[in-house]
C-alpha positions as CSV (number, residue, x, y, z in Angstrom):
1,M,-60.6,45.9,124.8
2,D,-60.7,48.0,121.7
3,I,-57.2,49.0,122.4
4,S,-56.0,45.4,122.6
5,M,-57.8,44.5,119.4
6,N,-56.2,47.4,117.6
7,E,-52.8,46.4,118.9
8,N,-53.4,42.8,117.7
9,A,-54.4,44.1,114.3
10,E,-51.3,46.2,114.0
11,I,-49.2,43.3,115.1
12,S,-50.8,41.0,112.6
13,D,-50.3,43.7,109.9
14,E,-46.6,44.0,110.8
15,M,-46.2,40.2,110.7
16,Q,-47.9,39.9,107.4
17,A,-45.7,42.7,105.9
18,Q,-42.6,41.0,107.4
19,R,-43.7,37.6,105.8
20,Q,-44.2,39.2,102.5
21,A,-40.7,40.7,102.6
22,E,-39.2,37.3,103.4
23,L,-41.1,35.7,100.4
24,L,-39.8,38.5,98.2
25,A,-36.2,37.9,99.3
26,R,-36.5,34.1,98.5
27,S,-38.0,34.7,95.1
28,S,-35.1,37.0,94.2
29,L,-32.6,34.3,95.2
30,T,-34.3,31.7,93.0
31,G,-34.6,34.1,90.1
32,N,-38.4,34.0,90.0
33,A,-39.8,37.3,91.0
34,S,-43.5,37.4,91.3
35,P,-45.3,40.5,90.0
36,E,-47.7,40.5,92.9
37,F,-48.2,38.9,96.2
38,G,-51.4,37.5,97.5
39,S,-52.8,38.2,100.9
40,S,-52.1,34.8,102.2
41,S,-49.2,32.5,102.5
42,R,-51.0,29.7,100.5
43,D,-51.5,32.1,97.5
44,S,-47.9,33.3,97.7
45,H,-46.6,29.7,97.5
46,A,-48.8,29.0,94.6
47,E,-47.5,32.0,92.7
48,L,-43.9,31.2,93.4
49,H,-44.0,27.5,92.3
50,T,-42.1,27.6,88.9
51,P,-40.6,24.4,87.3
52,L,-36.8,24.3,87.4
53,R,-34.8,23.2,84.3
54,F,-31.2,22.1,84.2
55,N,-29.6,22.6,80.8
56,T,-27.6,19.8,79.3
57,A,-25.0,19.8,76.4
58,D,-27.6,18.8,73.8
59,G,-30.4,21.1,75.0
60,A,-32.5,18.3,76.5
61,G,-33.6,18.9,80.1
62,L,-34.7,17.0,83.1
63,E,-37.8,18.6,84.6
64,T,-38.9,18.6,88.3
65,P,-42.0,16.8,89.3
66,S,-45.5,18.1,88.2
67,P,-46.9,21.3,89.6
68,S,-49.3,19.3,91.7
69,S,-46.5,18.2,94.1
70,R,-45.2,20.6,96.7
71,T,-41.7,21.8,96.4
72,T,-39.6,22.8,99.3
73,Y,-37.0,25.5,98.7
74,S,-33.9,26.2,100.7
75,D,-31.5,29.1,101.0
76,R,-28.7,27.2,99.1
77,F,-27.3,28.9,96.1
78,I,-27.7,26.9,92.8
79,P,-25.6,28.3,90.0
80,S,-26.6,28.4,86.4
81,R,-24.9,25.5,84.5
82,S,-25.5,26.8,81.0
83,S,-22.1,28.5,81.0
84,S,-20.2,25.5,82.4
85,S,-18.3,23.2,80.0
86,L,-18.9,19.7,81.4
87,A,-18.2,17.9,78.1
88,G,-14.4,17.9,78.8
89,F,-15.0,16.0,82.0
90,A,-17.1,13.3,80.3
91,L,-19.8,13.9,82.9
92,L,-22.7,14.3,80.4
93,D,-24.3,11.8,78.1
94,K,-23.6,12.3,74.4
95,S,-26.6,11.5,72.3
96,P,-25.9,10.8,68.6
97,T,-28.7,13.1,67.6
98,G,-26.6,16.2,67.2
99,A,-24.5,16.4,63.9
100,N,-21.7,18.4,65.5
101,I,-21.4,15.9,68.4
102,A,-21.4,13.0,66.1
103,Q,-18.6,14.6,64.0
104,G,-16.5,15.2,67.1
105,N,-17.0,11.7,68.3
106,E,-16.0,10.3,64.9
107,T,-12.8,12.4,64.7
108,R,-11.8,11.4,68.2
109,E,-12.5,7.7,67.6
110,D,-10.5,7.7,64.3
111,G,-7.6,9.3,66.1
112,S,-7.5,6.7,68.9
113,A,-8.7,3.6,66.9
114,A,-5.3,2.1,66.6
115,Y,-4.4,2.5,70.3
116,T,-7.8,1.3,71.3
117,M,-7.5,-1.9,69.3
118,L,-4.0,-2.4,70.7
119,L,-5.1,-1.9,74.3
120,R,-8.1,-4.1,74.0
121,T,-6.1,-6.9,72.4
122,E,-3.5,-6.7,75.2
123,L,-6.2,-6.7,78.0
124,F,-8.6,-9.2,76.7
125,G,-6.8,-11.3,74.1
126,G,-7.2,-11.6,70.4
127,D,-10.6,-13.4,70.6
128,G,-12.6,-10.4,71.6
129,G,-13.6,-9.5,68.0
130,P,-13.8,-6.1,66.5
131,F,-14.0,-3.3,69.1
132,S,-15.4,0.1,68.9
133,P,-15.1,2.7,71.7
134,T,-18.9,3.4,71.4
135,T,-20.6,2.5,74.6
136,P,-23.8,0.4,74.7
137,E,-25.8,3.5,75.6
138,K,-24.6,5.2,72.5
139,A,-25.3,2.2,70.3
140,A,-28.8,2.1,71.6
141,G,-29.4,5.8,71.2
142,T,-30.5,6.1,74.9
143,S,-29.2,8.1,77.8
144,S,-27.3,6.4,80.6
145,R,-29.6,8.3,83.0
146,D,-32.6,6.1,81.9
147,P,-32.2,2.9,83.9
148,T,-35.4,1.4,82.5
149,R,-34.2,1.3,78.9
150,F,-30.6,0.1,79.5
151,P,-30.0,-1.3,82.9
152,T,-26.4,-1.2,84.1
153,T,-24.9,-4.6,84.7
154,T,-21.5,-5.7,86.0
155,A,-20.8,-7.5,82.7
156,R,-20.8,-4.2,80.9
157,N,-18.1,-2.9,83.2
158,L,-14.8,-2.4,81.2
159,F,-12.5,-3.0,84.1
160,R,-13.7,-6.2,85.8
161,F,-12.3,-9.4,87.1
162,K,-11.9,-11.9,84.4
163,N,-10.3,-15.3,84.1
164,D,-7.4,-15.5,81.6
165,R,-8.5,-18.1,79.1
166,R,-5.3,-17.9,77.0
167,V,-3.0,-20.9,77.4
168,V,0.5,-19.9,78.2
169,S,3.1,-22.1,76.5
170,P,5.9,-23.4,78.7
171,N,8.3,-22.2,76.0
172,A,6.8,-18.7,75.9
173,M,9.3,-15.9,76.0
174,P,9.6,-14.0,79.3
175,E,8.5,-10.4,79.5
176,S,11.1,-8.1,78.3
177,P,11.8,-4.7,80.0
178,Y,12.2,-3.3,76.5
179,S,8.8,-4.5,75.3
180,L,7.0,-2.5,72.6
181,S,3.7,-3.6,73.9
182,P,2.0,-1.1,76.3
183,V,0.9,-3.7,78.8
184,G,2.3,-7.1,77.9
185,I,5.0,-9.2,76.2
186,D,6.4,-8.6,72.8
187,G,4.6,-10.4,70.2
188,A,1.3,-10.6,72.1
189,L,-0.5,-8.9,69.2
190,A,0.2,-11.9,67.0
191,G,-2.0,-14.0,69.4
192,S,0.6,-16.6,69.5
193,G,0.9,-18.2,72.8
194,G,3.0,-20.6,71.1
195,S,6.3,-22.0,70.1
196,P,9.4,-20.0,69.9
197,R,11.0,-19.1,66.6
198,K,13.1,-22.0,65.2
199,A,16.8,-21.3,65.3
200,P,18.5,-21.3,61.9
201,R,20.5,-24.4,61.1
202,K,24.2,-24.1,61.7
203,I,26.5,-25.2,58.8
204,A,30.1,-25.9,59.5
205,R,32.4,-23.5,57.6
206,S,35.2,-25.9,57.2
207,P,35.5,-29.4,55.8
208,Y,35.5,-32.3,58.3
209,K,37.7,-34.4,56.1
210,V,40.3,-33.7,53.3
211,L,41.7,-36.3,50.9
212,D,44.7,-35.7,48.7
213,A,44.0,-36.5,45.1
214,P,47.2,-36.2,43.0
215,A,46.8,-35.6,39.2
216,L,43.1,-34.5,39.6
217,Q,42.7,-32.5,36.4
218,D,41.8,-28.8,36.3
219,D,39.5,-29.1,33.3
220,F,36.0,-27.4,33.4
221,Y,34.5,-29.9,30.8
222,L,35.3,-33.1,32.7
223,N,33.3,-35.0,35.4
224,L,35.8,-37.0,37.5
225,V,33.9,-37.6,40.8
226,D,30.8,-39.6,41.6
227,W,29.3,-41.2,44.8
228,S,27.5,-44.5,44.7
229,S,24.4,-45.7,46.6
230,H,26.7,-48.2,48.4
231,N,28.7,-45.2,49.9
232,V,31.7,-45.6,47.7
233,L,33.4,-42.6,46.1
234,S,35.0,-43.0,42.6
235,V,37.6,-40.6,41.4
236,G,39.4,-40.4,38.1
237,L,43.1,-39.4,38.6
238,G,45.1,-39.2,35.4
239,T,45.0,-42.7,33.7
240,C,43.5,-44.4,36.8
241,V,40.2,-44.7,38.7
242,Y,40.3,-45.1,42.4
243,L,37.5,-46.2,44.8
244,W,37.3,-44.9,48.3
245,S,34.9,-46.5,50.8
246,A,33.2,-44.0,53.1
247,C,32.4,-46.8,55.6
248,T,35.9,-48.3,55.9
249,S,38.1,-45.5,54.5
250,K,39.7,-48.2,52.3
251,V,41.2,-47.1,48.9
252,T,41.0,-49.5,45.9
253,K,42.6,-49.0,42.5
254,L,39.9,-50.0,40.1
255,C,41.7,-49.7,36.7
256,D,44.6,-48.1,34.8
257,L,44.0,-47.1,31.2
258,G,47.6,-47.1,30.2
259,P,49.9,-44.3,28.9
260,N,47.9,-43.6,25.8
261,D,44.6,-42.8,27.4
262,T,43.2,-40.8,30.3
263,V,40.0,-40.8,32.4
264,C,37.5,-38.0,31.5
265,S,34.3,-39.0,33.3
266,V,32.9,-41.5,35.8
267,G,29.3,-42.5,36.7
268,W,27.7,-45.1,39.0
269,T,24.6,-47.1,38.1
270,Q,21.6,-46.3,40.4
271,R,22.2,-49.6,42.3
272,G,25.8,-48.7,42.8
273,T,27.3,-52.0,41.6
274,Y,28.7,-51.0,38.2
275,L,30.8,-48.0,37.2
276,A,30.9,-46.4,33.7
277,I,34.2,-44.7,32.7
278,G,34.5,-42.3,29.8
279,T,37.9,-42.0,28.2
280,N,39.9,-39.5,26.2
281,L,39.9,-41.8,23.1
282,G,36.0,-41.8,23.0
283,E,35.4,-45.2,24.6
284,V,32.9,-46.0,27.4
285,Q,33.9,-48.9,29.7
286,I,31.6,-50.7,32.2
287,W,33.3,-52.1,35.3
288,D,32.1,-54.4,38.1
289,A,33.2,-52.5,41.2
290,A,33.0,-55.5,43.6
291,R,35.2,-57.7,41.5
292,C,37.3,-54.9,39.9
293,K,36.7,-56.4,36.5
294,K,35.8,-54.7,33.2
295,V,32.5,-56.0,31.9
296,R,32.2,-54.2,28.5
297,T,33.8,-51.6,26.3
298,M,31.6,-49.5,23.9
299,G,32.6,-47.1,21.2
300,G,30.7,-44.7,19.0
301,H,32.4,-41.3,19.9
302,R,35.3,-39.9,17.9
303,T,36.8,-38.0,20.8
304,R,36.7,-37.7,24.6
305,V,33.6,-38.6,26.6
306,G,33.3,-35.8,29.2
307,T,30.0,-36.6,30.8
308,L,27.8,-39.7,31.7
309,A,24.3,-40.2,33.0
310,W,22.4,-43.4,34.0
311,S,18.7,-44.1,33.7
312,S,18.0,-47.7,34.8
313,H,19.6,-49.8,32.0
314,I,20.2,-46.8,29.7
315,L,23.5,-45.0,29.7
316,S,23.8,-41.6,28.1
317,S,27.3,-40.3,27.1
318,G,28.2,-36.8,25.9
319,S,31.3,-36.1,23.9
320,R,33.4,-33.4,22.4
321,D,32.1,-34.6,19.0
322,R,28.8,-32.7,19.9
323,N,26.8,-35.9,20.0
324,I,24.9,-37.7,22.8
325,L,24.7,-41.5,22.5
326,Q,22.0,-43.6,24.2
327,R,23.3,-47.0,25.2
328,D,21.2,-49.9,26.3
329,V,23.6,-52.2,28.3
330,R,21.3,-55.1,27.6
331,A,21.7,-54.8,23.8
332,Q,24.7,-56.0,21.8
333,E,25.0,-52.7,19.9
334,D,27.3,-50.0,21.3
335,F,24.4,-47.5,21.2
336,V,20.7,-47.6,20.2
337,S,20.2,-43.9,19.3
338,K,22.1,-40.7,18.7
339,L,20.9,-37.3,19.9
340,V,22.0,-34.5,17.7
341,G,21.5,-30.8,18.4
342,H,24.5,-29.3,20.2
343,K,27.0,-27.3,18.1
344,S,29.9,-27.7,20.5
345,E,31.1,-30.1,23.2
346,V,28.5,-31.7,25.4
347,C,29.7,-31.1,29.0
348,G,26.6,-31.7,31.2
349,L,24.0,-34.6,31.3
350,K,21.3,-35.4,33.9
351,W,18.3,-37.7,33.8
352,S,15.2,-36.6,35.8
353,Y,14.2,-38.6,38.9
354,D,11.3,-40.2,37.0
355,D,13.7,-41.2,34.1
356,R,11.4,-39.5,31.6
357,E,13.5,-36.5,30.6
358,L,17.2,-35.9,29.9
359,A,18.8,-32.5,30.2
360,S,22.0,-31.7,28.3
361,G,24.2,-28.7,28.4
362,G,27.0,-27.7,26.0
363,N,29.8,-25.4,25.3
364,D,27.5,-23.7,22.8
365,N,25.6,-22.1,25.7
366,Q,22.5,-24.2,25.1
367,L,20.4,-26.2,27.4
368,F,18.3,-28.9,25.8
369,V,15.6,-31.3,27.2
370,W,15.0,-34.7,25.5
371,N,12.4,-37.3,26.2
372,Q,12.9,-41.1,26.1
373,V,12.3,-41.6,22.4
374,S,13.2,-38.3,20.7
375,T,16.3,-37.8,18.7
376,Q,15.7,-34.0,18.6
377,P,15.4,-31.8,21.7
378,V,11.8,-31.2,22.8
379,L,12.8,-28.0,24.7
380,K,15.5,-25.5,24.0
381,F,16.7,-22.8,26.4
382,S,19.1,-20.3,25.1
383,E,19.3,-17.7,27.9
384,H,22.7,-18.7,29.2
385,T,25.7,-16.7,27.7
386,A,28.4,-19.2,28.6
387,A,29.0,-23.0,28.7
388,V,26.3,-25.0,30.6
389,K,27.9,-27.7,32.6
390,A,26.0,-27.5,35.9
391,I,22.6,-29.2,35.6
392,A,20.3,-30.6,38.4
393,W,16.7,-31.8,38.6
394,S,14.7,-31.1,41.7
395,P,13.7,-34.2,43.7
396,H,10.9,-32.2,45.3
397,Q,9.0,-30.8,42.3
398,H,8.2,-32.5,39.0
399,G,9.7,-30.7,36.0
400,L,11.9,-28.3,38.0
401,L,15.3,-27.9,36.4
402,A,18.3,-25.8,37.5
403,S,21.2,-24.9,35.3
404,G,24.4,-22.8,35.7
405,G,26.5,-20.9,33.3
406,G,30.2,-20.4,32.9
407,T,32.5,-17.4,33.5
408,A,30.7,-15.1,31.0
409,D,27.3,-15.9,32.4
410,R,27.7,-16.7,36.2
411,C,23.9,-17.2,36.6
412,I,21.8,-20.0,38.0
413,R,18.5,-20.3,36.1
414,F,15.4,-22.3,37.0
415,W,13.1,-23.8,34.4
416,N,9.7,-25.6,34.4
417,T,9.9,-28.2,31.7
418,A,6.2,-29.0,32.1
419,T,5.2,-25.5,31.0
420,N,8.4,-24.5,29.1
421,A,8.8,-21.5,31.4
422,H,11.8,-19.7,32.7
423,L,11.2,-19.3,36.4
424,N,14.1,-17.3,37.9
425,C,17.6,-16.2,37.4
426,V,20.2,-15.5,40.1
427,D,23.6,-13.9,39.4
428,T,26.2,-15.7,41.6
429,G,29.1,-13.5,40.7
430,S,31.4,-16.3,39.5
431,Q,31.6,-19.2,37.2
432,V,29.0,-21.9,38.0
433,C,30.7,-25.4,37.8
434,N,28.2,-27.7,39.5
435,L,24.7,-27.9,41.0
436,V,23.1,-30.5,43.3
437,W,19.8,-30.6,45.1
438,S,19.3,-31.8,48.6
439,K,17.2,-34.9,49.0
440,N,16.1,-34.0,52.5
441,V,15.2,-30.4,52.3
442,N,14.3,-27.9,49.5
443,E,17.8,-26.6,49.2
444,L,20.7,-26.8,46.7
445,V,24.4,-26.4,46.5
446,S,26.5,-24.7,43.8
447,T,30.2,-24.8,43.3
448,H,32.1,-22.0,41.6
449,G,35.3,-21.2,39.8
450,Y,36.6,-17.8,38.6
451,S,37.0,-15.8,40.5
452,Q,36.0,-16.8,44.1
453,N,36.2,-20.6,44.1
454,Q,33.4,-20.8,46.7
455,I,30.7,-23.3,47.6
456,I,27.2,-21.8,48.3
457,V,24.2,-23.4,50.0
458,W,20.9,-21.9,48.8
459,R,17.4,-22.1,50.2
460,Y,14.8,-22.6,47.4
461,P,12.7,-20.8,46.2
462,A,13.8,-17.7,48.0
463,M,17.4,-18.3,46.8
464,S,18.8,-16.9,50.0
465,K,22.3,-17.9,51.0
466,L,22.5,-20.2,54.0
467,A,26.3,-20.6,53.9
468,T,29.3,-19.7,51.8
469,L,32.1,-22.2,52.1
470,T,35.7,-21.6,51.1
471,G,38.9,-23.5,51.3
472,H,39.8,-24.6,47.7
473,T,42.5,-22.6,46.1
474,Y,41.5,-23.6,42.5
475,R,38.1,-23.8,40.7
476,V,35.7,-26.2,42.4
477,L,35.1,-28.3,39.3
478,Y,33.7,-31.5,40.8
479,L,30.8,-32.2,43.2
480,A,29.0,-35.3,44.5
481,I,26.5,-35.9,47.3
482,S,26.4,-38.8,49.8
483,P,23.6,-41.5,49.7
484,D,22.0,-40.1,52.9
485,G,21.9,-36.6,51.4
486,Q,23.8,-34.9,54.3
487,T,27.4,-34.7,53.0
488,I,28.9,-33.3,49.8
489,V,32.4,-33.8,48.4
490,T,34.1,-31.2,46.3
491,G,37.2,-31.5,44.1
492,A,39.4,-28.9,42.6
493,G,42.6,-28.4,40.6
494,D,44.4,-27.9,43.9
495,E,44.3,-31.8,44.0
496,T,42.2,-32.1,47.1
497,L,38.8,-33.6,47.9
498,R,37.0,-31.9,50.7
499,F,34.0,-33.3,52.6
500,W,31.4,-30.9,54.0
501,N,28.3,-31.5,56.2
502,V,25.7,-29.1,54.7
503,F,22.3,-30.7,54.7
504,P,20.2,-31.9,57.7
505,F,19.6,-35.5,58.7
506,P,16.8,-37.3,56.7
507,K,13.6,-37.4,58.7
508,S,12.3,-40.8,57.5
509,Q,15.4,-42.8,56.8
510,S,18.2,-44.1,59.0
511,A,21.7,-42.8,58.5
512,V,23.8,-44.7,56.0
513,R,27.2,-43.8,57.1
514,D,29.0,-45.1,60.2
515,T,29.9,-42.2,62.3
516,G,32.7,-44.1,63.9
517,I,34.5,-44.4,60.6
518,W,34.1,-40.8,59.4
519,S,37.0,-39.4,61.5
520,L,38.6,-36.1,61.0
521,G,41.9,-35.8,59.3
522,R,43.7,-35.7,56.0
523,T,44.5,-38.9,54.1
524,H,45.6,-39.9,50.7
525,I,43.3,-41.5,48.1
526,R,46.2,-43.4,46.5
């Protein structure tokens, strides 16, 4: 009996020693070696229970449950993560508490800000507002591991199913294989689901009609072509004036001044019923176009009358004698006032559309502006360096005046007569003979002489060239515009009149001309 008890004691001692060895081996695997071991397994477990800490990038740790709870250990090897770089895999939370981490995030966000904005706009449209790559967890200063402070919702998911609220226009451009956008169609950044770019207007580069005009003088200072509101073109050829109807293509000889005189200028009244004719002898004749009958002859000038301009019942005439005469056709006197200021021949006259201002240009390189009652110019512009014949008032802006200079100047200048300001100057490269504004769009046409003899359509105020028309072999000295504002006629010393379609159709008015009559071809005006 004693022998069996001793054997049991020895066996129990061996088992206890064996158990302590196993506990020692386990403690060495977990890195927690106990300095001493108790005599019982309960005491041993109490000594070996040491809290575990996993290191994170910012030094914060997540602890195991309190010491009161029992921990079960296994024989699995758990490596130390302090030497592992997990930041590159974006597996750890980045709290904004550390200065170095904040600086790194700021550098990375600045470097990718442009691409981030581009990608967000392409994915979610332009109505998403400003976007920052900062996550909601960063903005709140919390960790994504804390579900109680910031619960994860499906609405916060970046890549989620979403209905496209943008309206796609039926005229939208198809996706291009050469698109500059990383995920979408070119131009998606502009947020335009909209209309395609408007195609530029096409302007025919050749005239649709040519009229022979024998004896059309090649003289820069004359004005021999005008177009009436009744769609009748008047042309001074030598000693005669001819009328050409744009509706019927009928040519009528209005008058013949005889062998001792020549026609120097023509001008229709605003209603288009009477035509004024300036002669080389200094007379101004008024003709009834419908009856082909002279109504009145008025004197006052000592030499040729090269330019005429109507304002209701007032007719202004400019002459080589350097004077401008104001004639009231209702009065018996030949003229009611004389405007003195130019020091050389007056070659350009134009009334403003409101009939309040008269612009005059002369061979003295001066541009003057007069009001209805003044006998001295109220404005003087001296920037031109050559004769000023080309003058045109804008029908779109009050007080906007355009003027062109001769061979030594070659410039088109713009003025604001309300503020006495010089607005712009454009060098055309050749002599400016005429100017006319479009009534339908904010554009104008200039005709030129030495040395290119071209016709240019300009877009105002950019003054970009819409078209350059050529065909005349001499200086394009004469210009008039049709009543509907679409067609211009040009005349030159090559004794031809050419008709060009340069301006668009009026939006609010019906067409004046009969398209069945305006056929192509070349005919004679007499």
